[in-house]
C-alpha positions as CSV (number, residue, x, y, z in Angstrom):
1,M,0.0,0.0,0.0
2,K,2.9,2.4,0.8
3,K,4.4,1.7,-2.6
4,A,1.1,2.5,-4.3
5,I,0.7,5.8,-2.4
6,I,4.2,6.9,-3.1
7,A,3.9,6.0,-6.8
8,I,0.6,7.7,-7.2
9,T,1.9,10.8,-5.4
10,M,4.9,11.0,-7.6
11,I,2.9,10.6,-10.8
12,L,0.3,13.2,-9.7
13,I,3.1,15.6,-8.9
14,A,4.7,15.0,-12.3
15,I,1.4,15.7,-14.0
16,L,0.7,18.8,-12.0
17,F,4.2,20.2,-12.6
18,S,4.4,19.3,-16.3
19,E,4.4,23.0,-17.2
20,H,7.7,23.4,-15.4
21,F,9.3,20.2,-16.7
22,H,12.9,21.5,-16.6
23,S,12.6,22.3,-12.9
24,F,10.9,19.0,-12.1
25,S,13.5,16.9,-14.0
26,V,16.5,18.8,-12.5
27,G,15.0,18.2,-9.0
28,L,14.5,14.5,-9.8
29,T,18.0,14.1,-11.2
30,L,19.7,15.9,-8.3
31,A,17.7,13.8,-5.8
32,I,18.8,10.6,-7.5
33,V,22.4,11.5,-7.6
34,A,22.7,12.9,-4.1
35,V,20.8,10.1,-2.4
36,S,22.5,7.4,-4.4
37,C,26.0,8.7,-3.6
38,S,25.2,9.1,0.0
39,Y,23.8,5.5,0.3
40,L,26.8,4.0,-1.5
41,I,29.0,5.6,1.1
42,A,26.7,4.8,4.1
43,Y,26.3,1.2,3.2
44,Q,30.1,0.7,3.4
45,S,29.7,0.8,7.2
46,I,28.1,-2.7,6.9
47,L,31.4,-4.0,5.6
48,R,33.6,-2.1,8.1
49,P,31.6,-1.6,11.3
50,Q,34.5,0.0,13.2
51,Y,34.2,3.0,10.9
52,T,30.4,3.3,11.0
53,M,30.1,6.9,12.3
54,S,32.8,8.1,9.9
55,F,31.0,6.6,6.9
56,L,27.7,8.1,8.0
57,V,29.1,11.6,8.5
58,V,30.9,11.4,5.2
59,A,27.6,10.3,3.5
60,V,25.7,13.2,5.0
61,L,28.4,15.7,3.9
62,T,28.5,14.2,0.5
63,K,24.7,14.5,0.1
64,L,24.9,18.1,1.3
65,A,27.8,19.0,-1.0
66,I,26.1,17.5,-4.1
67,T,22.8,19.2,-3.2
68,V,24.4,22.6,-2.6
69,T,26.6,22.4,-5.7
70,G,23.7,21.3,-7.8
71,V,21.4,24.1,-6.6
72,I,24.1,26.7,-7.1
73,W,24.9,25.4,-10.6
74,V,21.2,25.3,-11.6
75,F,20.5,28.8,-10.4
76,S,23.7,30.3,-11.9
77,A,23.0,28.6,-15.3
78,N,19.3,29.8,-15.1
79,I,18.0,26.4,-16.0
80,I,14.9,26.2,-13.8
81,H,11.9,28.5,-13.9
82,S,10.1,27.4,-10.8
83,P,12.0,27.0,-7.5
84,I,8.9,25.5,-5.8
85,T,8.6,22.8,-8.4
86,F,12.3,22.0,-8.0
87,L,12.0,21.9,-4.2
88,V,8.9,19.6,-4.3
89,A,10.5,17.3,-6.9
90,Y,13.7,17.0,-4.9
91,A,11.9,16.4,-1.6
92,L,9.5,13.8,-2.9
93,F,12.0,11.9,-4.9
94,S,14.5,12.0,-2.1
95,V,11.9,10.4,0.2
96,G,10.8,7.9,-2.5
97,I,14.3,6.8,-3.3
98,T,15.2,6.5,0.4
99,Y,12.1,4.3,0.9
100,F,12.8,2.0,-2.0
101,V,16.5,1.6,-1.2
102,S,15.7,0.8,2.4
103,R,13.1,-1.8,1.4
104,Y,15.5,-3.3,-1.1
105,R,18.2,-3.6,1.6
106,S,15.9,-5.2,4.1
107,R,14.6,-7.7,1.5
108,R,18.2,-8.6,0.6
109,R,19.0,-9.0,4.3
110,D,16.0,-11.3,4.8
111,I,17.1,-13.4,1.8
112,S,20.7,-13.7,3.2
113,D,19.4,-14.7,6.7
114,Q,17.3,-17.5,5.1
115,Q,20.4,-18.8,3.3
116,Q,22.4,-19.2,6.5
117,R,22.6,-22.5,8.2
118,Q,23.7,-23.2,11.7
119,I,26.6,-25.7,12.1
120,F,26.0,-28.4,14.7
121,H,24.2,-26.0,17.1
122,T,27.5,-24.2,17.9
123,G,26.2,-20.7,17.1
124,L,28.4,-20.6,14.0
125,Y,26.7,-20.2,10.6
126,E,27.7,-21.1,7.1
127,L,26.2,-19.8,3.9
128,K,24.5,-22.2,1.5
């Protein structure tokens, strides 16, 4: 149900802001790039748990840097015509991408948990 609500909301917003397509598409693209880069960095903390806080801080700073750089570039190049459309597109797609990536990661974690098998009740696990 959540997926349907998010998808319908994004489609309705895209239809409503079709007059300002450049602003909408730039907001969408900037959200995809910023969130994707920050998640690539943040999920490295799973592989190296001793550096978790460092990875999370670097991920937040990366997202902030990409967003600020993108907004400055867009306004200096005079690409967008409606800042509200840009803001709404960025916010909605940022939330949507975050939701879908989180669901994907939890589903992958569930699959990997099901593939593990305990060895002789010792508390050790092996992958199938």
